[in-house]
C-alpha positions, 0 to 999 in steps of 0.5 A, a space after each residue: 919683103 925684099 923686091 928686086 926691081 928697076 922700076 922706081 917705088 913710087 911706080 910701084 908703091 904710089 902714095 894714096 893720093 896718086 892713085 890713078 881714078 880709073 883704078 877705083 872702078 876695078 872690082 873682083 868679081 867670080 864669073 864662070 868660075 873664073 875670078 876676074 877683074 872688072 870695070 863698070 862698061 856703059 852697057 848693063 855689065 861689066 868690062 873684063 880688064 884680067 883673068 886670075 887663073 891657073 888654068 892655062 885654057 883659060 886664058 885661050 878661051 875668047 869668053 875671058 878675053 880682057 875687053 869683052 862685056 859680061 852682060 850681067 852684073 855679077 856680084 863682087 866678093 871684094 
């Protein structure tokens, strides 16, 4: 694979010991039929970090907006 970028290689592919500790808590979950990247919240749930969808309407839905708290504990699948 060839990757053309102006970023240094250590930014794109960091060494294992250089991975930010906050990234280790992230997990993928299914919520409302959408795939989300979330992190544990101080409340009983997860805070949305990122939405993965091919439907542009999903990005306009405030329910899946990054920063929102999912008020339940969805099952992780990876």
